[in-house]
C-alpha positions in Angstrom: 34.2 -5.5 31.5 36.4 -2.6 31.0 34.6 -1.9 27.5 32.0 -0.5 29.6 33.5 2.3 30.9 34.2 3.2 27.3 31.2 2.9 26.2 30.3 5.2 28.7 32.9 7.7 27.5 34.5 7.5 30.8 37.6 8.8 30.9 40.4 5.7 30.3 40.9 3.9 33.5 43.1 0.9 34.8 41.8 -2.5 36.3 42.4 -2.3 40.0 40.7 -5.7 40.9 38.5 -8.7 38.7 37.0 -11.6 40.6 35.3 -14.0 38.0 33.3 -17.0 40.6 32.6 -20.0 38.3 29.1 -21.0 39.1 29.7 -24.2 36.5 32.2 -25.3 34.1 31.9 -24.0 30.6 32.1 -26.9 27.9 33.7 -25.2 25.0 32.8 -24.5 22.1 29.7 -22.7 23.2 27.7 -19.8 22.8 27.9 -17.1 25.6 25.7 -14.2 26.5 27.9 -11.5 28.4 26.1 -8.9 30.5 27.9 -6.0 31.8 27.1 -2.9 33.6 28.8 -0.1 35.9 27.3 -0.8 39.2 28.0 2.4 41.0 30.6 5.4 40.5 32.4 7.1 43.3 34.8 9.6 42.6 37.5 8.0 40.3 36.2 4.7 40.9 33.5 2.2 38.7 32.2 -0.5 40.3 31.6 -3.0 37.2 29.8 -6.4 37.4 29.1 -9.4 34.9 27.6 -12.5 34.1 28.4 -15.2 31.7 25.6 -17.5 30.5 25.1 -20.2 28.0 22.3 -20.4 25.7 20.3 -23.7 25.1 18.3 -24.9 21.9 15.0 -23.2 23.5 17.0 -19.7 23.9 17.0 -20.7 28.0 20.3 -19.3 29.9 22.2 -20.8 32.3 24.5 -18.2 34.3 27.9 -20.3 34.3 29.8 -17.2 35.8 29.6 -14.3 37.6 32.4 -11.0 37.7 33.3 -8.1 39.5 35.2 -5.4 38.9 36.6 -2.0 40.3 38.3 0.4 37.7 39.7 3.6 38.6 39.8 6.3 36.2 43.0 8.0 35.4 44.2 11.2 37.2 45.1 13.1 33.8 47.1 15.4 35.9 49.4 12.4 37.5 49.9 11.1 33.8 51.0 13.9 31.9 53.4 14.5 35.1 54.5 10.7 35.1 54.8 10.9 30.9 57.1 14.1 31.6 59.4 12.6 34.2 59.7 9.1 31.9 60.7 11.6 29.1 63.8 12.7 30.7 65.4 9.3 31.5 
């Protein structure tokens, strides 16, 4: 899901939380379709969602899991300051 932030040219971010709800067991190996998107943005917060589905022989998708996550964009000034203090150790 973090790749979506990168694809949308969002600054580097870290995962605050990630929740996956499995609807059905996923038998492996199998072909999966994973859709992920940014639902909303609030300041440095990026709320993302995803769905994971299998595909049968007829091309029908069956959702096997859903996910939601919160990514927080780095505060560049704080990161720069933290790196300065770490280099002095």
